[in-house]
C-alpha angles and dihedrals in degrees: 000000000000122000111252096164128094087243128120102245111315093117088226114149092225095171093050092046092049093045092053091047091047090049088058091043090052096057093104088057090058091051091049091049091051090048092048092048089054092050090049092051089051092047091051089047091052087047087055091049091047089053091053092049089049088054090054091051089052089055089044093052091056088051091048093054113094093212090067088067101032098056115117136192122230116197127181118204090218113032091184088072097042142336124215144204129183140204131212093275093066118107121222114255148108123266133187110219126192117188110204101170136011122224117252140180124248115256123192132178140199130235113275119277124200092222136034092203105041116109117256113209128344097298100253112160106268131181122222108201117199118199126177130211147106129315111213138178125358127081136290109240122195128171122207127218120278112280116253116265088238088072091067089062106026105025122214132309113268116280090340097151131068124187120195089341096311119113115230119220109244131161145153087293091062093095105146142036089255093055090050092047091050090054092048090050091055088069099040092113088060100036102035087224128120123194136208127189128221126184125190134154095235116226107329092207130228120339115230118206109253119249098227147359122289102063117149132186124192123183118190094335092311112118107224097173123010121196095323114221092223139019111298122230129197092259087052091052091050092050090050092051092048089051091050093051095106093049091046090050090050087054092053092251122133124194130218132175126023137264091239094056094045094233100104112153134183117202129187111207098212093052099242118138126278118215114208121190136178121194140175139092091270139095124234130049121100091330095142087061107030111003131224112282091012134102129217126198115207112216116193138216132258124236120208126203129188141153088237135040112283122235116212126202141137139117095288110011090153091070088060089052096256138108124227115261130039098345122230176195095084139197124186129241119200095354130148130221123213117191117232107227090201096063115066123234117235139193133218122196121222119189142144091300096061110015096127129094092259091041092054090048092051093046092052094048092045090052091064093211101151100277135087124220127204138163118240125191120208098185095247127128087269097032106161118094125177105227119196120192125186113236091222128067123222140073092274093062096066113131137239115189119196120194115206137157110255093234110014121028090201090066096052114148105254093201091057089048091051092049104040113014109117123173113160087205095048140000113017111189090161123056127226117238094176126024121224102246139170126239113257127202145140127234113200087340097308113124114238130184128194132181090221139037089247103084119194102150100067099072121021112253092005126111117194122192108207119215107168146348113284147089129277140155124247123207122198115193138161116267096243092164090068092051094045090050092050093049090049090050087053093050092049093048093051092047087051089057093047091050092048093049090048092052093046095049102035126121126205109208092192098052093024089224116147131201116258091247098038108147094011108146096205090061092049090050093052093051094046094045093050093050092044093052091049093050095046116093117245115257117215097008114165092220132064092248115089105161135052090228088068090069095042105268117134138163119227123216091266089058095254117141124216137184129225097210091192091060093047092048089052092049092050092048091050099048123342090188091063090051088050092051091051090063113018140048111269133188125192132180132204093214116074091211091055109073126188108232106171154314142224133225086267092063117110126212115251147087118283135188118241121206124178122208098175133012118224114258137197125245116249145166121223128199123232096222132058112253113256131189103290141191116217117209141145091295099059108017099096124091134171114205132184110200120181090337097313121110125210138173116227132193117198121215115259116247147094113288138188113221090260093050093045097057087047090053093046093049092047093049096045094048090047092059104114094216089061103037093047088057093051090249124140139162137209119222117207142160114243122217090279093055091252120144115250121190111194130188113234090224126089128220145040091312090058107103138151130193130170136195136157142095094297100054098086093049095046103038115001107222113004119221117196122213118189124219123250133216121245114268128203150102134271116198088358095299124107109259129214114261126208116167106309094339122100117189127193112256122257111263094024122109087250095052113155097007103139118205129185111218105197098171145310134110126345132183117195094203109035101013120242116265107246100176125250142300118222118205125186139178124226130205091269092058095044095046090046090053091047092053090047083059094052094048096041120104091257097039131101097271098028091051092048096049092044086052094047090048091050091050090050090052090048090051092051088052090050090049090053093051093043093048091051090049090050091052090054091045092051092049089051092050091050092048091049095047093043088056091047089050090052092049095048089048090052091047092049088052091051092046091052089048093052091044089054092047095048090048089052093050090050090050093049092049092056094051 
């Protein structure tokens, strides 16, 4: 045998001997490894079981959420008319909805300009003030296009125009604006529309000096120039027109403009046609408009007026100067304008950097004031119109635009006034092409209006989005599909646990293989406790259902759960609230002004008395003087407010105000301050019974505070006195609750701990507390099962305790392994040392033996010799 040891010739296999000895010494390590593997397998098994229990908790959380049961479906029979959505507050039912008018935003446009870049005015700093409100009373006035010249000779097609559904009698004899207006007025009693006619020539253009004598000009049968003895200049023509003024007046013709400026117009008050003729064997005159030797008949336009918008139709409405539909553009006559205090006023500055049509457009859009400006070209000789559209729909979003010099109102740019000033109750230098109007509809015969096409006030909890006029049915029904899905998810999750436990605790007699947790008492306890809780009727439920079997849930002998979907469907159809109470935590109150908002895991089922000592209030500031008619100017327009801890500077719009208009202006200006609006803060401004101004925060509670300073305070209010808001105070279950704004929460440690109530009004008694009825809170199966599983998974629970114990055992084995490995290293070193010494000794003995053998052999040899 070869020597494999580090010895010196003993032929001992020291490595092999030591290895075999260490193998025997390491037997305890093998036992510890087997034990650790067993622990790890059990730990993994409990992890699998925990995962299944977590899956059940996920399903239970869905069932413990009230929104699972309060969801509703909203279905419109014709979604081209409106679509709908619903929240949990909607009640099931069927509704008939008729949409009669869509909401729209107001659009106004300026007179046409020849250029978009040419300067307008001198460039003085000018303020455009935009205010929003409602136009009321008065009449809509719209003027059609000038009638075609062919009408003067051929009249109009028979019965070609319809107004508000009534056909207007027209024919070949309808040859002037006056004749058409007369026919329209014959039907005023039916249409509600009156018509007036106006005829003018329009601008005749530049007059060119005639080339020779003999020029003649005739206007409406009045001879202006007759066979002139010499060439006629523009000045000559103007003199002749001035001299003919009495004759023109006698003929009912008025004159505007001048020959020199090229804007000469002739107008006949009664709307009849004006024939214009130039003659003579010459060139020059108004040839671009009339033509030497030719005649031109000016046919006017018809203006319509009505208290309501005017609907135009017919076979050929265009020949009457109108377009089919709700005719426009409009101006108003005799209307009023009421400012909406909930919409902030805003200003735009126009100066020498932006006083062009496109500069004004860009300045308005950059200011982000709730309107959008654009430039539209109509292809005419002055094609460019500034068009301003409100960003909001509804009658309350109609515009009023004031134009005023930034420093001196007397120096206001007149050209900007002429272009942009728009007051529905006064001067209207812009025309309205679309009125701001509310949506109108009826729901089961009840009239409803809305400022937008998104209607959420008609049916509680239902939002309808209107698309067009028409009739459709709306069905509101419970979202049973969501509940069925949640219950099926619960069944699957429970069966997954059952399957997991079966696998982990099984035994195969044939293979003699056992599940890792076979015989584990904690697993048996979990399975039995879950089944017991699900088979035990609920106690204290707020609904009529107390067992899972009542909605079709049952557990077979093998532990598998199944659902009878027919039973569940019947239960949901009968009372969805009872199904919700069977699973989830539910709170109900007896006082309509006390609303249950939520609970915590600390909340205990039961019925608790509610008493209120103080209602929550809003912070406000009140003036000392009754508000009088006031003029706001540079001396009193500035205010500084602090509302709910946020400070903002506010500048009121200059002008004369009644008390009612002033509070609207103050509210609008405060709520438009970006520092407040960006923080979600708003105020309401009212007059109290004594006529004093009151500015109130929209927030409730002790953090609701309002203060006001600035140059305008004395003029507006006199001395301002601030009153801070207070939190609600009261008891729940006889224990003082925690108040925050209007919310009262049951105190920690009390039976009603964590119950959150919203107290929106009603009685209060500072001393005894006003009795506000009761709140009843109940737990369903989802809450109770969830709490049970939390106990299993917690550090001191069945699974938590077992896994903690297994982890400690594994750590202990690791420590034992460390100690044993250290001892084995020492043992191996000792063995090697001992066998190395033995090897050395044997080697020495072998050397001695060899020596002695040699000596004895020598002795023997010597003796023989």
